[in-house]
C-alpha positions as CSV (number, residue, x, y, z in Angstrom):
1,M,-262.3,-72.4,-259.9
2,A,-263.5,-69.2,-257.8
3,Q,-261.3,-67.7,-255.7
4,V,-262.4,-65.3,-253.0
5,L,-260.6,-62.1,-251.8
6,E,-260.9,-59.8,-249.2
7,F,-261.0,-56.1,-250.4
8,K,-260.1,-53.9,-246.7
9,L,-260.3,-50.3,-246.6
10,P,-256.8,-48.8,-248.0
11,D,-254.7,-45.9,-246.9
12,L,-256.2,-42.7,-248.5
13,G,-253.4,-40.7,-247.6
14,E,-252.7,-37.4,-245.8
15,G,-252.4,-39.6,-242.2
16,L,-255.8,-40.5,-242.2
17,T,-256.4,-43.4,-240.0
18,E,-260.8,-44.4,-240.6
19,A,-263.2,-43.2,-242.6
20,E,-266.9,-43.6,-242.4
21,I,-268.9,-45.2,-244.9
22,V,-271.4,-42.7,-246.9
23,R,-272.8,-44.7,-249.4
24,W,-272.8,-48.2,-251.0
25,L,-271.9,-48.1,-254.6
26,V,-272.3,-52.1,-255.5
27,E,-275.1,-54.1,-254.2
28,V,-274.5,-58.1,-253.1
29,G,-274.0,-60.3,-256.2
30,D,-272.8,-57.5,-258.2
31,V,-269.8,-58.1,-260.9
32,V,-267.5,-55.5,-260.4
33,A,-264.2,-54.8,-262.6
34,I,-261.1,-53.5,-262.0
35,D,-261.0,-50.3,-260.8
36,Q,-264.8,-49.5,-260.6
37,P,-265.8,-47.8,-256.9
38,V,-267.3,-49.7,-255.1
39,V,-268.2,-47.3,-251.8
40,E,-268.2,-43.7,-250.9
41,V,-266.9,-42.7,-248.1
42,E,-266.4,-39.4,-245.5
43,T,-262.6,-39.0,-244.4
44,A,-261.5,-36.0,-242.1
45,K,-260.5,-34.5,-245.3
46,A,-263.3,-34.9,-247.8
47,M,-265.8,-37.2,-249.6
48,V,-263.5,-40.5,-251.5
49,E,-265.0,-43.3,-253.8
50,V,-262.8,-46.1,-253.2
51,P,-262.4,-48.4,-256.6
52,C,-262.0,-51.7,-256.1
53,P,-258.7,-53.6,-257.3
54,Y,-260.4,-57.3,-257.9
55,G,-263.0,-58.4,-260.6
56,G,-265.1,-60.7,-259.8
57,V,-268.9,-61.2,-257.7
58,V,-269.5,-59.4,-255.0
59,T,-270.1,-62.0,-252.3
60,A,-270.5,-60.0,-248.8
61,R,-269.8,-56.1,-248.0
62,F,-268.6,-54.9,-244.4
63,G,-270.5,-51.9,-242.4
64,E,-273.8,-50.0,-242.9
65,E,-274.1,-47.3,-244.4
66,G,-273.3,-44.5,-241.3
67,S,-270.8,-46.8,-240.0
68,E,-266.9,-46.2,-239.4
69,L,-264.4,-48.8,-240.3
70,P,-260.2,-48.4,-239.1
71,V,-257.7,-47.9,-242.1
72,G,-257.2,-51.7,-243.1
73,A,-260.7,-53.5,-242.0
74,P,-262.6,-55.3,-244.6
75,L,-264.7,-53.8,-246.7
76,L,-265.6,-56.2,-249.3
77,T,-265.0,-59.8,-250.5
78,V,-265.1,-60.6,-254.1
79,A,-265.1,-64.7,-255.9
80,V,-262.9,-63.8,-258.8
81,G,-263.2,-65.9,-261.7
82,A,-266.6,-66.6,-260.8
83,T,-268.2,-64.4,-263.5
84,E,-269.9,-65.4,-266.7
85,A,-267.3,-63.2,-268.5
86,P,-264.4,-62.4,-266.2
87,A,-262.0,-59.3,-266.4
88,S,-259.1,-61.1,-267.9
89,P,-258.8,-64.8,-268.9
90,A,-257.9,-67.5,-266.7
91,P,-256.4,-70.5,-267.4
92,S,-258.3,-73.6,-268.1
93,T,-258.5,-75.9,-264.7
94,S,-259.7,-78.8,-266.5
95,S,-256.2,-78.7,-268.8
96,A,-254.7,-78.2,-265.4
97,S,-256.7,-80.9,-263.4
98,S,-255.4,-83.5,-266.4
99,A,-251.9,-82.7,-266.2
100,G,-252.3,-84.0,-262.0
101,T,-251.6,-80.2,-261.5
102,P,-254.5,-78.4,-260.5
103,A,-254.2,-74.5,-260.5
104,A,-256.0,-71.8,-258.8
105,E,-257.2,-69.0,-261.1
106,E,-254.9,-66.0,-260.1
107,P,-257.0,-63.0,-259.6
108,S,-257.0,-60.2,-261.9
109,A,-254.2,-58.5,-262.3
110,G,-254.0,-55.3,-260.0
111,S,-255.7,-51.7,-259.8
112,G,-255.6,-49.0,-262.5
113,N,-256.0,-46.5,-259.7
114,V,-253.3,-45.9,-257.2
115,L,-254.4,-46.9,-253.3
116,V,-251.8,-47.2,-251.4
117,G,-251.6,-51.2,-250.9
118,Y,-252.3,-51.4,-254.1
119,G,-250.5,-52.1,-257.7
120,T,-251.6,-50.9,-260.9
121,G,-252.2,-53.5,-264.0
122,A,-255.7,-54.9,-266.2
123,P,-257.8,-53.2,-268.3
124,A,-262.2,-52.9,-266.9
125,A,-264.6,-55.0,-267.3
126,R,-268.5,-54.3,-267.9
127,R,-270.5,-55.0,-264.1
128,R,-273.8,-56.4,-264.6
129,R,-275.9,-57.9,-261.7
130,I,-276.0,-62.0,-261.6
131,R,-278.2,-64.2,-258.8
132,P,-276.0,-65.1,-255.8
133,E,-276.3,-68.5,-256.3
134,R,-274.4,-68.4,-259.5
135,V,-271.2,-67.5,-257.5
136,G,-268.3,-70.3,-257.8
137,A,-270.9,-71.8,-261.2
138,S,-267.7,-71.9,-263.0
139,A,-265.5,-73.4,-260.3
140,A,-263.3,-76.6,-261.4
141,P,-264.6,-79.8,-259.7
142,A,-262.0,-80.3,-257.8
143,P,-262.5,-80.2,-254.1
144,A,-261.8,-76.3,-252.6
145,P,-263.3,-74.0,-249.7
146,A,-266.8,-73.0,-250.2
147,P,-266.8,-69.6,-251.2
148,A,-267.7,-66.6,-248.3
149,P,-271.7,-66.7,-247.7
150,V,-274.1,-63.6,-249.5
151,V,-274.4,-61.3,-247.2
152,E,-277.6,-58.9,-249.0
153,H,-277.6,-55.8,-246.4
154,E,-275.8,-57.0,-242.8
155,P,-272.0,-58.4,-243.0
156,V,-270.4,-62.1,-241.9
157,P,-271.2,-62.0,-238.1
158,V,-268.5,-60.9,-236.5
159,A,-268.8,-62.5,-232.4
160,V,-267.6,-60.1,-230.2
161,P,-266.7,-61.0,-226.6
162,A,-269.1,-60.2,-224.2
163,A,-269.2,-60.3,-219.7
164,A,-269.8,-64.2,-218.8
165,G,-273.2,-65.1,-218.2
166,E,-275.7,-66.2,-220.7
167,V,-276.8,-65.0,-223.9
168,N,-280.5,-65.0,-225.0
169,G,-280.8,-68.1,-222.4
170,R,-277.0,-69.9,-223.3
171,Q,-273.4,-69.3,-222.6
172,G,-271.9,-67.2,-225.6
173,P,-270.6,-63.9,-227.5
174,V,-272.7,-61.5,-229.0
175,A,-273.8,-61.5,-232.3
176,V,-273.5,-58.3,-233.6
177,V,-271.0,-56.2,-236.1
178,S,-272.0,-53.1,-236.4
179,P,-270.8,-50.1,-234.9
180,L,-273.4,-48.3,-235.1
181,V,-275.8,-50.8,-233.4
182,R,-273.5,-51.0,-230.3
183,R,-273.4,-47.6,-230.2
184,L,-277.0,-47.2,-230.5
185,A,-277.6,-49.8,-228.2
186,R,-275.2,-48.1,-225.5
187,Q,-276.8,-45.0,-225.7
188,H,-280.5,-46.4,-224.7
189,E,-278.6,-48.5,-222.1
190,I,-279.9,-52.1,-224.1
191,D,-278.1,-54.8,-222.9
192,L,-277.5,-56.6,-226.4
193,R,-276.8,-60.1,-223.9
194,R,-280.3,-60.0,-223.4
195,L,-281.3,-59.6,-227.8
196,A,-282.3,-62.3,-230.1
197,G,-280.8,-61.5,-233.1
198,S,-283.0,-61.8,-236.4
199,G,-280.5,-61.4,-238.9
200,P,-278.4,-64.3,-240.3
201,D,-276.9,-66.8,-237.6
202,G,-278.9,-64.8,-234.9
203,L,-276.9,-61.2,-235.6
204,I,-278.2,-58.8,-234.5
205,L,-279.6,-56.0,-236.4
206,R,-279.9,-52.4,-236.3
207,A,-284.0,-53.0,-236.3
208,D,-283.8,-55.9,-233.3
209,V,-282.1,-52.6,-230.7
210,D,-284.5,-49.9,-232.6
211,S,-287.8,-52.5,-231.6
212,A,-286.0,-52.7,-228.0
213,I,-286.0,-49.1,-227.9
214,R,-289.4,-48.6,-228.0
215,R,-290.4,-51.4,-225.9
216,A,-288.5,-50.0,-223.2
217,E,-290.0,-46.4,-223.7
218,E,-293.4,-48.2,-223.8
219,T,-292.7,-50.0,-220.7
220,A,-291.4,-46.5,-218.7
221,R,-294.6,-44.9,-219.9
222,A,-296.9,-48.0,-218.5
223,Q,-294.9,-47.9,-215.1
224,T,-297.4,-47.6,-212.0
225,R,-296.6,-46.1,-208.5
226,T,-297.4,-48.8,-206.0
227,T,-299.6,-47.4,-203.0
228,A,-300.6,-49.3,-199.4
229,D,-304.0,-50.6,-201.3
230,G,-302.8,-51.7,-204.3
231,P,-301.1,-50.1,-207.8
232,V,-302.4,-47.1,-208.7
233,V,-301.8,-45.7,-212.5
234,A,-299.4,-42.4,-212.3
235,E,-301.6,-39.3,-212.5
236,A,-300.6,-36.5,-215.1
237,P,-298.5,-34.3,-214.2
238,T,-300.4,-31.0,-212.8
239,A,-299.7,-27.5,-214.6
240,G,-297.4,-26.7,-212.0
241,A,-295.3,-29.9,-211.4
242,A,-291.9,-30.2,-213.6
243,A,-292.0,-31.8,-216.2
244,P,-289.4,-34.5,-216.9
245,A,-285.9,-33.3,-218.3
246,A,-286.0,-34.7,-221.6
247,A,-282.7,-36.5,-222.9
248,A,-279.8,-34.7,-224.1
249,E,-278.9,-35.2,-227.8
250,R,-275.5,-36.3,-229.0
251,I,-273.8,-36.0,-232.0
252,P,-270.4,-37.8,-232.5
253,L,-267.1,-35.5,-233.2
254,R,-266.2,-37.0,-236.5
255,G,-265.4,-36.9,-240.6
256,V,-265.3,-32.8,-241.3
257,R,-266.2,-31.7,-238.3
258,G,-264.6,-33.8,-236.0
259,A,-261.0,-32.1,-238.2
260,V,-262.5,-29.2,-237.3
261,A,-262.6,-29.6,-233.9
262,D,-259.6,-31.6,-233.8
263,K,-257.5,-28.6,-236.0
264,L,-259.3,-25.5,-234.0
265,S,-258.3,-27.1,-230.4
266,R,-254.8,-27.6,-231.7
267,S,-254.5,-24.2,-232.9
268,R,-255.8,-22.7,-229.5
269,S,-253.5,-25.2,-227.9
270,E,-250.2,-24.5,-230.0
271,I,-249.9,-21.1,-230.9
272,P,-250.0,-18.0,-228.9
273,D,-252.0,-15.5,-230.8
274,A,-253.3,-12.0,-230.8
275,T,-255.8,-10.1,-233.2
276,C,-255.5,-6.9,-234.1
277,W,-258.6,-4.7,-236.4
278,V,-259.2,-1.6,-238.8
279,D,-262.3,-0.2,-240.4
280,A,-261.7,0.7,-243.8
281,D,-264.1,2.4,-246.8
282,A,-264.2,0.1,-249.4
283,T,-266.2,2.8,-251.3
284,E,-263.2,3.1,-253.9
285,L,-262.6,-0.8,-254.2
286,M,-266.6,-1.4,-254.8
287,A,-266.1,1.6,-257.0
288,A,-262.7,-0.3,-259.0
289,R,-264.7,-4.1,-258.9
290,A,-267.9,-2.5,-260.5
291,A,-265.5,-0.8,-263.4
292,M,-263.6,-4.1,-264.0
293,N,-266.5,-5.9,-264.4
294,A,-267.7,-3.4,-267.1
295,A,-264.8,-3.3,-268.7
296,S,-264.9,-6.9,-269.7
297,G,-268.5,-7.0,-271.4
298,P,-271.3,-9.2,-271.4
299,S,-268.8,-12.0,-273.0
300,G,-265.6,-10.9,-271.5
301,G,-265.5,-13.7,-269.2
302,P,-266.2,-14.4,-265.1
303,K,-267.0,-11.3,-262.7
304,V,-264.1,-10.5,-260.9
305,S,-265.4,-11.0,-256.6
306,V,-265.0,-9.0,-253.7
307,L,-262.9,-12.0,-252.4
308,A,-260.1,-12.2,-255.3
309,L,-259.7,-8.3,-255.5
310,L,-259.4,-9.3,-251.4
311,A,-257.0,-12.1,-252.3
312,R,-254.9,-10.3,-254.6
313,I,-254.5,-7.6,-252.2
314,C,-253.1,-10.7,-249.3
315,T,-250.6,-12.1,-251.4
316,A,-249.2,-8.1,-252.4
317,A,-249.0,-7.7,-248.6
318,L,-247.5,-11.0,-247.7
319,A,-245.3,-10.0,-250.2
320,R,-244.0,-7.0,-248.1
321,Y,-244.2,-9.2,-244.5
322,P,-243.1,-12.4,-245.4
323,E,-243.0,-13.2,-241.2
324,L,-247.3,-13.9,-241.9
325,N,-246.3,-16.7,-245.0
326,S,-244.3,-18.6,-242.4
327,T,-244.8,-21.6,-239.9
328,V,-243.1,-22.4,-236.4
329,D,-241.2,-26.2,-236.4
330,T,-241.6,-26.6,-232.9
331,A,-239.3,-29.5,-232.4
332,A,-236.2,-27.1,-234.0
333,R,-237.0,-24.2,-232.7
334,E,-237.3,-22.2,-235.6
335,I,-239.5,-20.2,-238.0
336,V,-239.9,-21.5,-241.6
337,R,-240.5,-19.1,-244.2
338,L,-242.2,-20.5,-247.2
339,P,-241.5,-19.3,-250.3
340,G,-245.0,-19.4,-252.1
341,V,-248.0,-18.8,-250.9
342,H,-251.0,-21.5,-251.0
343,L,-253.9,-19.0,-250.3
344,G,-256.9,-21.0,-248.3
345,F,-260.2,-19.3,-247.5
346,A,-263.0,-20.5,-245.8
347,A,-266.1,-22.6,-247.3
348,Q,-269.3,-23.3,-245.5
349,T,-271.0,-26.3,-247.0
350,E,-273.5,-29.2,-246.2
351,R,-271.2,-30.5,-244.7
352,G,-269.0,-27.9,-242.5
353,L,-266.7,-25.8,-243.0
354,V,-263.9,-26.6,-245.1
355,V,-260.5,-24.3,-246.2
356,P,-260.2,-24.8,-250.0
357,V,-256.2,-23.4,-250.8
358,V,-255.5,-21.9,-254.2
359,R,-252.3,-22.9,-254.9
360,D,-249.5,-20.4,-256.1
361,A,-251.9,-17.5,-255.2
362,H,-248.6,-15.3,-255.4
363,T,-248.3,-16.1,-259.2
364,R,-251.8,-15.1,-260.0
365,N,-253.9,-12.2,-261.0
366,A,-257.7,-11.3,-259.2
367,E,-259.3,-12.5,-262.3
368,S,-257.5,-15.9,-262.1
369,I,-258.1,-16.0,-258.3
370,G,-261.4,-15.7,-258.3
371,A,-262.0,-18.3,-261.3
372,E,-260.1,-20.9,-259.0
373,I,-262.1,-19.7,-256.2
374,A,-265.2,-20.3,-258.1
375,R,-264.0,-23.9,-259.2
376,L,-262.7,-24.8,-255.7
377,T,-266.0,-23.7,-254.2
378,E,-268.2,-25.5,-256.4
379,L,-266.1,-28.8,-255.7
380,A,-266.8,-28.0,-251.7
381,R,-270.8,-28.2,-252.3
382,T,-270.9,-30.8,-253.8
383,G,-268.2,-32.9,-251.8
384,K,-265.7,-33.4,-254.4
385,L,-262.9,-31.6,-253.0
386,S,-259.8,-34.3,-252.2
387,P,-257.7,-34.5,-249.7
388,A,-255.2,-32.3,-251.3
389,Q,-257.5,-29.1,-252.4
390,L,-257.9,-29.3,-248.6
391,T,-254.2,-29.3,-247.3
392,G,-250.8,-27.3,-247.6
393,G,-252.1,-23.6,-247.0
394,T,-249.8,-21.0,-245.8
395,F,-252.0,-18.1,-245.1
396,T,-256.1,-18.4,-245.0
397,L,-258.5,-15.8,-245.9
398,N,-262.0,-15.5,-244.4
399,N,-265.1,-14.0,-245.5
400,Y,-267.9,-14.0,-242.5
401,G,-269.1,-10.9,-244.0
402,V,-271.4,-13.2,-245.3
403,F,-273.5,-13.9,-242.9
404,G,-273.7,-10.5,-241.8
405,V,-272.2,-9.7,-239.2
406,D,-269.3,-6.9,-239.0
407,G,-266.0,-8.8,-237.2
408,S,-264.9,-11.7,-235.6
409,T,-261.8,-12.6,-234.3
410,P,-260.9,-15.8,-236.3
411,I,-258.8,-18.5,-235.1
412,I,-255.1,-19.6,-237.0
413,N,-256.1,-22.1,-239.2
414,H,-253.0,-24.7,-237.5
415,P,-249.8,-24.8,-238.2
416,E,-250.5,-21.3,-240.5
417,A,-249.3,-18.3,-238.8
418,A,-252.0,-16.0,-239.8
419,M,-255.4,-15.4,-241.0
420,L,-257.5,-12.2,-242.1
421,G,-261.2,-12.0,-241.5
422,V,-263.1,-9.3,-243.4
423,G,-266.6,-8.6,-242.0
424,R,-269.6,-7.7,-244.2
425,I,-269.4,-4.2,-246.2
426,M,-272.1,-1.8,-245.7
427,P,-273.2,1.8,-245.7
428,K,-272.6,4.0,-242.7
429,P,-271.1,6.9,-241.6
430,W,-267.6,8.3,-242.7
431,V,-265.8,11.6,-242.4
432,H,-264.2,11.6,-246.1
433,N,-262.4,14.8,-247.3
434,G,-263.4,16.7,-243.6
435,E,-266.9,16.1,-244.5
436,L,-269.1,13.7,-243.2
437,A,-270.8,11.2,-246.1
438,V,-272.0,7.8,-246.4
439,R,-269.3,5.8,-247.1
440,Q,-269.2,1.8,-247.8
441,V,-267.3,0.5,-244.7
442,V,-265.8,-2.6,-243.8
443,Q,-263.9,-4.6,-241.0
444,L,-260.6,-6.1,-241.9
445,S,-259.8,-8.8,-238.8
446,L,-256.0,-10.5,-238.3
447,T,-255.2,-12.9,-235.9
448,F,-251.6,-13.9,-236.1
449,D,-249.1,-16.3,-234.8
450,H,-247.3,-13.9,-231.6
451,R,-243.9,-16.7,-232.1
452,V,-243.2,-15.0,-235.7
453,C,-243.9,-11.1,-235.7
454,D,-244.4,-8.6,-233.4
455,G,-247.6,-6.1,-233.2
456,G,-245.9,-4.0,-235.4
457,T,-245.2,-6.2,-238.1
458,A,-248.6,-7.4,-238.2
459,G,-249.9,-3.5,-238.1
460,G,-247.9,-2.2,-240.8
461,F,-249.6,-6.2,-242.8
462,L,-253.2,-4.7,-241.7
463,R,-252.5,-1.0,-242.6
464,Y,-251.4,-1.7,-246.1
465,V,-254.0,-4.5,-246.9
466,A,-256.5,-1.1,-245.6
467,D,-254.7,1.0,-247.7
468,C,-255.3,-0.6,-251.1
469,V,-258.7,-1.3,-249.6
470,E,-259.4,2.4,-249.6
471,Q,-257.2,3.2,-252.6
472,P,-256.7,0.0,-255.4
473,A,-254.9,2.3,-257.0
474,V,-251.7,1.4,-253.4
475,L,-251.9,-1.8,-255.0
476,L,-250.8,-0.9,-258.7
477,R,-247.8,-0.4,-257.9
478,T,-247.0,-4.1,-256.8
479,L,-248.6,-5.2,-260.0
């Protein structure tokens, strides 16, 4: 007979404790295969598709799109063994019953995708849509608990305790399960105990709260002033009267934006940082880049970007000044110098600022670094970066010149020890070979953890980077 199994939000790794539901990939009544992605969630690190370790029919979904769920919370329920063509053969219940020993069907063997808390195993089956009333159609005649109710768009109601008193004219809990609905009600001061839910079993849906908000707004607009002669409709404000203040918009700090806020706050509170900067003549660097790309020819491979050249300069500078490729172990009161350079670079996306990491950048040339930057940037723009591709950096390069600004004081990407900021490269008057000339000038800013080094080391690092920008031939000595 069919067995209803509950699939909970798994541990997605990297210390993540919650995720936001971005998009459901299955509906109630769908047949899902083992390891089939069922929901797309956004964590503080990246967008992730979560595969289901069971094969069967989806009987309920928990959580609306846009709501947050903690790790371990129910995602959906699956009736295993209720499909016409299950993912794996199930033993005959009729033969078991004839022997006098009822045998419940075993759930599908397991997940082929490794998720924390789930194993690996059986092959996948085809997905198809069946009518919800067919769930449990292949069950044996032996009595068994009824499967979980099929809910088309809303999860099974979970009672949320309310304050003592009447709820819609009776004593009891408030029937609301969605965190989004509760938050919306709090923001607009809607008493959920006074709402009648239109969902199954009186479940309060978002539409119910939206209707209550509209009614409250209409009531506010229609309010009248009472005078001695009776109610008088409120007068329209005169030209000199102050207009009522608009309600402030509240934007939750969660997902990528919340993770960025936490990391920046931690950096400012824990790292005693300092910043030094210098202007550099990048004319020769731009000429060298143009020559490199011209030499590759029309079909000689991808072009080398300015960011790739600056990244290669950074790896050479870190080889000379390894103090800046380190982290501070505050518990042990030790500076930990790291053996390799995993270079992060800031990338602005529609979902916010992310910092993909080029692994082992110290072993790569400019062309290889450029290709990896291009690959990671494309993944960032499509929201497909994995948590592993966003963590583990040892030094960050931030090119804020793409926003048309000259300089900035970067905030260190905790727990790293330094970040190099690069402004826009633009024509400026410059003294070159003793004469005033128009040159391509860039401002370089280095923010560093003053615990790992003093100003002399930081200044030496920044001066070496500037020398390589002004005279790329300096870099040839380290290649």
